[in-house]
Backbone bond lengths (Angstrom), bond angles and torsions (degrees), N, CA, C in turn:
res aa  C-N    CA-C-N  psi(-1)  N-CA   C-N-CA  omega(-1)  CA-C   N-CA-C  phi
1 M - - - 1.439 - - 1.526 108.60 -
2 Q 1.308 116.52 135.87 1.454 121.44 177.01 1.528 109.20 -84.30
3 V 1.329 116.30 142.91 1.458 122.51 -179.57 1.523 108.21 -119.84
4 L 1.313 115.80 134.55 1.457 122.05 176.63 1.518 108.21 -97.65
5 Q 1.332 117.17 122.82 1.459 120.96 175.94 1.520 108.45 -106.11
6 V 1.325 115.84 126.29 1.462 121.36 179.44 1.521 108.02 -127.94
7 Q 1.323 116.15 152.93 1.462 118.96 178.76 1.510 111.08 -143.60
8 L 1.315 114.60 154.83 1.455 123.36 -178.63 1.519 108.49 -134.95
9 E 1.330 116.60 129.95 1.466 121.67 174.86 1.533 108.21 -76.46
10 I 1.332 115.94 134.63 1.470 122.51 -177.82 1.526 108.50 -116.81
11 R 1.341 116.11 126.49 1.466 120.45 174.15 1.532 108.86 -83.87
12 P 1.328 118.57 156.66 1.466 120.92 178.99 1.533 111.26 -78.00
13 D 1.328 115.65 66.70 1.461 123.31 -176.23 1.528 107.50 -139.72
14 P 1.330 119.39 127.92 1.469 121.05 -179.29 1.534 114.36 -55.25
15 A 1.328 118.71 -25.13 1.468 121.22 178.07 1.533 111.28 -66.05
16 E 1.316 117.09 -18.62 1.460 121.49 179.96 1.526 112.47 -67.66
17 V 1.325 117.44 -23.13 1.459 120.50 -178.53 1.533 110.14 -63.47
18 G 1.323 116.79 -46.99 1.461 120.56 177.42 1.518 112.12 -63.45
19 R 1.314 116.62 -40.58 1.464 120.77 177.93 1.527 110.57 -62.69
20 A 1.333 117.33 -39.93 1.464 121.43 179.39 1.533 110.43 -65.23
21 R 1.328 117.58 -40.66 1.468 119.99 177.50 1.523 111.29 -62.66
22 R 1.337 117.46 -45.93 1.469 120.90 179.74 1.530 110.82 -62.16
23 W 1.324 116.36 -42.58 1.460 121.45 179.52 1.534 110.43 -62.21
24 A 1.328 117.49 -45.68 1.465 121.44 -179.35 1.529 110.61 -63.05
25 R 1.337 117.63 -42.44 1.466 120.48 177.87 1.524 111.11 -58.66
26 S 1.331 116.19 -42.65 1.468 119.25 -178.43 1.523 111.43 -66.26
27 R 1.329 118.37 -30.37 1.461 121.28 -179.83 1.526 111.76 -77.38
28 L 1.326 117.30 -28.86 1.464 120.29 -179.15 1.521 111.92 -64.40
29 A 1.320 116.93 -41.40 1.466 120.86 -177.40 1.519 110.99 -57.65
30 G 1.315 117.76 -40.94 1.455 121.73 -179.19 1.521 113.91 -69.76
31 S 1.330 116.85 -15.66 1.460 119.66 -179.53 1.525 111.93 -98.49
32 G 1.327 116.58 2.92 1.459 120.06 179.20 1.512 113.93 86.13
33 I 1.320 118.10 9.80 1.466 121.61 177.02 1.520 107.22 -95.87
34 G 1.315 116.57 114.44 1.456 121.62 -176.71 1.516 112.56 -71.40
35 A 1.326 116.30 146.67 1.465 121.51 -179.28 1.524 111.74 -61.96
36 D 1.338 117.40 -23.78 1.462 120.36 -178.57 1.532 112.93 -90.57
37 E 1.328 117.62 -2.52 1.470 120.25 176.61 1.524 109.85 -71.95
38 S 1.319 116.11 144.41 1.465 119.11 178.28 1.524 110.83 -62.86
39 L 1.332 117.48 -30.98 1.466 120.67 177.26 1.527 110.61 -59.14
40 A 1.337 117.19 -42.58 1.464 120.93 -179.43 1.523 110.61 -64.47
41 E 1.320 116.82 -45.40 1.467 120.44 -179.80 1.522 111.12 -62.06
42 T 1.325 116.05 -42.41 1.469 120.11 179.44 1.522 110.66 -66.01
43 L 1.322 117.01 -43.53 1.456 120.92 179.83 1.524 111.32 -60.20
44 I 1.327 117.42 -43.13 1.469 120.44 -179.94 1.527 110.29 -64.33
45 L 1.322 117.72 -38.99 1.469 120.19 176.38 1.526 110.59 -63.37
46 L 1.324 117.53 -41.50 1.468 120.57 178.93 1.524 111.77 -66.88
47 V 1.328 117.14 -39.20 1.472 120.72 174.14 1.521 109.04 -57.05
48 S 1.320 116.26 -48.12 1.462 121.03 -178.62 1.528 111.30 -58.89
49 E 1.309 117.14 -46.56 1.469 120.91 -177.74 1.525 111.93 -65.96
50 L 1.332 117.68 -47.51 1.472 119.31 -176.17 1.524 112.25 -71.22
51 V 1.335 118.01 -36.82 1.468 119.83 177.32 1.522 109.78 -69.51
52 T 1.339 117.38 -40.23 1.467 120.11 176.74 1.523 110.11 -58.80
53 N 1.326 117.04 -45.96 1.471 119.86 178.83 1.516 111.09 -58.20
54 A 1.330 117.15 -44.52 1.466 120.08 -179.17 1.518 111.15 -63.90
55 V 1.318 117.43 -43.51 1.468 121.59 -177.17 1.528 111.11 -69.88
56 V 1.333 116.85 -46.20 1.462 120.91 -173.75 1.524 112.69 -77.25
57 H 1.319 117.30 -42.98 1.465 120.09 -171.30 1.520 114.96 -91.39
58 T 1.348 118.48 -17.13 1.463 117.98 -178.45 1.516 113.02 -109.53
59 G 1.332 117.76 -32.51 1.455 119.99 -175.40 1.520 112.95 66.56
60 C 1.336 116.74 17.35 1.465 122.79 -178.24 1.525 109.57 -116.34
61 P 1.317 116.78 157.17 1.469 118.69 170.69 1.534 109.48 -61.40
62 A 1.323 115.62 157.07 1.461 121.01 179.83 1.527 108.85 -141.91
63 V 1.317 115.39 171.29 1.461 121.83 176.14 1.525 107.11 -128.58
64 L 1.337 115.61 126.22 1.459 123.24 175.14 1.519 107.45 -97.30
65 R 1.332 117.44 127.31 1.462 121.44 178.38 1.523 109.42 -124.46
66 L 1.321 115.43 139.72 1.459 121.84 173.61 1.519 108.34 -123.48
67 S 1.311 117.03 136.48 1.454 123.31 170.42 1.515 105.77 -113.14
68 L 1.340 115.75 113.05 1.455 122.55 -172.44 1.521 110.30 -119.61
69 P 1.338 116.85 150.24 1.462 118.30 174.95 1.524 109.07 -61.44
70 G 1.317 117.29 137.30 1.463 121.48 -177.65 1.509 113.59 -76.07
71 T 1.317 117.15 -14.24 1.459 121.47 178.78 1.518 108.54 -132.82
72 A 1.303 115.74 174.26 1.471 121.17 -179.41 1.526 110.53 -77.87
73 A 1.314 116.87 59.16 1.463 121.21 -179.72 1.519 109.98 -69.92
74 E 1.327 115.59 140.93 1.457 119.92 -179.90 1.523 111.00 -71.79
75 T 1.345 116.70 -35.17 1.460 120.86 175.86 1.525 107.91 -122.33
76 A 1.287 116.44 134.46 1.460 122.34 -178.99 1.520 108.11 -168.37
77 T 1.319 115.50 167.71 1.456 121.11 174.18 1.515 108.44 -116.15
78 V 1.323 115.62 132.85 1.460 122.74 175.67 1.521 106.44 -105.03
79 R 1.324 116.37 129.95 1.464 121.02 -179.91 1.519 109.11 -116.17
80 L 1.317 115.84 134.35 1.458 124.64 178.51 1.516 107.08 -119.99
81 E 1.336 116.54 132.64 1.466 121.52 177.59 1.515 109.22 -134.11
82 V 1.316 116.22 143.21 1.456 121.58 170.02 1.519 106.71 -128.16
83 A 1.332 115.46 118.75 1.460 121.80 179.12 1.522 107.96 -108.96
84 D 1.329 116.07 133.67 1.464 120.04 178.27 1.519 109.62 -133.36
85 R 1.312 116.53 176.18 1.470 121.88 -175.25 1.516 113.33 -97.56
86 S 1.324 117.43 9.71 1.456 120.88 179.17 1.528 109.60 -95.18
87 A 1.318 116.76 130.63 1.464 121.27 178.51 1.528 111.70 -82.70
88 Q 1.319 117.60 -4.16 1.466 121.14 -178.93 1.523 109.77 -67.76
89 A 1.334 116.42 125.69 1.455 121.79 -178.79 1.525 110.97 -67.13
90 P 1.335 117.67 145.94 1.465 119.51 174.73 1.526 109.04 -69.28
91 V 1.311 116.62 134.86 1.460 121.09 -177.66 1.525 108.85 -124.90
92 P 1.336 117.08 112.69 1.464 118.44 175.28 1.523 109.14 -62.75
93 R 1.334 115.44 139.41 1.463 120.01 -179.56 1.520 109.55 -112.89
94 W 1.304 115.74 152.69 1.454 121.97 173.85 1.509 106.96 -106.46
95 V 1.322 116.87 121.37 1.452 121.19 -177.06 1.517 109.77 -124.00
96 D 1.333 115.45 156.81 1.462 118.47 178.34 1.531 110.38 -84.99
97 G 1.298 116.99 175.26 1.455 122.58 -176.27 1.514 114.37 -64.94
98 E 1.321 118.52 -18.49 1.462 122.50 -178.67 1.528 112.82 -85.12
99 A 1.323 117.75 -19.82 1.464 121.50 -175.13 1.527 110.58 -67.70
100 T 1.324 115.82 143.81 1.464 120.96 179.64 1.523 112.45 -97.66
101 G 1.305 118.34 -1.06 1.459 122.32 179.49 1.511 110.13 -148.78
102 G 1.321 115.66 -178.21 1.453 120.29 175.44 1.514 114.79 94.29
103 R 1.333 117.63 9.69 1.466 120.26 -177.77 1.529 113.21 -109.81
104 G 1.326 117.49 4.97 1.458 121.45 -173.46 1.515 114.40 -56.01
105 L 1.323 117.75 -53.46 1.462 119.77 -178.34 1.526 111.74 -69.92
106 A 1.330 117.78 -29.37 1.468 119.87 175.09 1.532 109.61 -65.56
107 L 1.333 117.37 -38.34 1.467 120.64 175.75 1.524 110.71 -65.06
108 V 1.310 116.65 -44.30 1.467 120.25 178.61 1.525 109.20 -59.07
109 D 1.324 116.82 -46.07 1.459 121.15 -179.70 1.527 111.73 -61.41
110 G 1.319 116.41 -38.95 1.457 120.21 -177.91 1.516 114.42 -78.67
111 L 1.326 117.93 -28.23 1.463 120.89 -173.78 1.529 114.15 -98.78
112 A 1.315 117.66 -32.81 1.472 120.68 -176.77 1.527 110.22 -80.86
113 D 1.317 115.42 150.50 1.463 119.80 174.43 1.525 110.43 -73.72
114 R 1.323 116.35 -32.57 1.458 123.03 176.19 1.521 107.93 -150.23
115 W 1.331 117.14 150.68 1.456 120.00 173.34 1.519 108.87 -157.74
116 G 1.322 114.87 162.93 1.452 119.87 177.76 1.522 109.76 -177.99
117 W 1.305 115.28 -170.14 1.463 119.88 178.40 1.523 108.40 -153.10
118 S 1.317 114.99 159.68 1.460 120.62 178.22 1.521 108.90 -150.78
119 C 1.325 115.33 155.99 1.460 121.04 174.72 1.526 107.83 -70.97
120 E 1.315 115.15 143.62 1.463 120.82 178.47 1.522 107.44 -141.86
121 G 1.310 117.40 105.08 1.461 120.73 -177.22 1.524 109.69 59.71
122 T 1.323 116.55 -124.61 1.463 120.61 178.36 1.521 111.77 -92.46
123 G 1.322 117.39 2.84 1.465 121.65 -178.51 1.517 111.65 -125.45
124 K 1.336 115.18 -146.19 1.456 120.72 -178.61 1.518 110.36 -149.12
125 R 1.319 114.67 164.97 1.459 122.78 176.04 1.525 107.22 -128.39
126 I 1.323 116.81 124.09 1.462 122.13 173.82 1.521 106.59 -106.58
127 W 1.322 117.04 132.47 1.454 120.93 -175.98 1.521 110.56 -133.41
128 C 1.307 115.31 157.57 1.459 121.51 171.02 1.519 108.52 -149.92
129 E 1.314 115.43 156.53 1.455 121.53 -179.57 1.520 110.31 -130.07
130 L 1.328 114.35 143.64 1.462 122.53 175.54 1.521 107.93 -124.16
131 D 1.315 116.91 132.83 1.456 121.17 176.75 1.520 109.16 -91.94
132 R 1.320 115.44 130.84 1.459 120.78 174.81 1.517 106.87 -92.93
133 C 1.306 116.33 117.72 1.455 122.15 -175.73 1.518 109.75 -120.96
134 P 1.335 117.06 147.62 1.461 118.52 172.16 1.523 108.85 -68.21
135 E 1.317 116.13 155.27 1.458 119.63 176.03 1.524 108.08 -62.58
136 P 1.347 118.32 127.86 1.461 119.35 -179.94 1.528 110.54 -64.30
137 G 1.276 115.07 139.91 1.451 121.83 177.86 1.508 108.56 -160.60
138 P 1.337 117.84 -172.90 1.458 119.64 -177.29 1.528 112.91 -61.37
139 A 1.342 117.11 -33.15 1.468 119.50 -177.11 1.520 113.14 -98.40
140 T 1.346 118.13 -12.46 1.462 120.79 -176.72 1.520 110.29 -128.87
141 P 1.335 117.74 105.93 1.461 119.56 177.18 1.526 110.80 -70.40
142 A 1.316 115.80 159.75 1.469 120.95 177.62 1.514 110.32 -66.31
143 C 1.326 116.66 161.46 1.474 120.79 178.30 1.512 110.24 -61.87
144 T 1.319 114.55 151.57 1.457 120.23 -177.52 1.522 112.85 -98.36
145 G 1.345 117.40 -0.19 1.454 119.72 -179.87 1.512 113.47 83.12
146 R 1.319 118.06 10.99 1.458 120.97 -179.86 1.527 110.28 -72.90
147 T 1.297 116.50 152.73 1.457 121.54 177.72 1.520 108.66 -95.18
148 P 1.346 118.27 126.45 1.457 120.12 -177.21 1.527 111.62 -73.54
149 A 1.319 115.49 155.29 1.465 120.54 173.77 1.522 107.82 -88.54
150 Y 1.323 117.40 134.82 1.458 121.83 179.53 1.519 108.10 -99.32
151 D 1.343 115.99 105.95 1.458 120.62 -176.74 1.517 112.05 -77.37
152 G 1.322 117.28 -43.21 1.453 120.28 -177.33 1.508 110.60 -136.48
153 L 1.303 116.65 154.75 1.458 120.84 179.82 1.519 109.43 -126.83
154 A 1.318 115.93 139.49 1.455 121.87 168.91 1.518 105.52 -113.80
155 Y 1.304 119.88 153.50 1.455 120.99 -173.25 1.515 110.77 -136.47
156 E 1.335 115.86 137.69 1.453 121.97 175.44 1.524 107.37 -138.02
157 A 1.314 117.80 131.64 1.459 121.63 176.22 1.515 108.09 -115.91
158 V 1.327 116.33 138.35 1.472 121.26 179.39 1.510 108.28 -116.76
């Protein structure tokens, strides 16, 4: 399966979060992921959370990357990455019910099939993956959580 990798430069400005969501939505349509699919809605929420974290907590420019299936594959893995120039590790926070923030990484943990982070140069990369699965039914079993092999890559930089 061919995978399309796209990226967007993010300025350290809260207005960039909305721009990142709009950009991600526009890229999903070209990969065969419908805007009404739960995968699309979840991905946009994860984009919002990870870009917000980069903008608010680092004050540095960042890069948003998406790895999307190149065709309308019924099963595929979508990967989202946000790389920034801050070496500060992401720290999940525990907040009470009254707090208006601090739940971003808990949402990522709860919504993504896999996630993690790694050091990258003088900064870091936070990533998460979502598996696109067919609706389970008598003829289509649910996804098994396997990681697909990426045979070819296409690349677009914005």
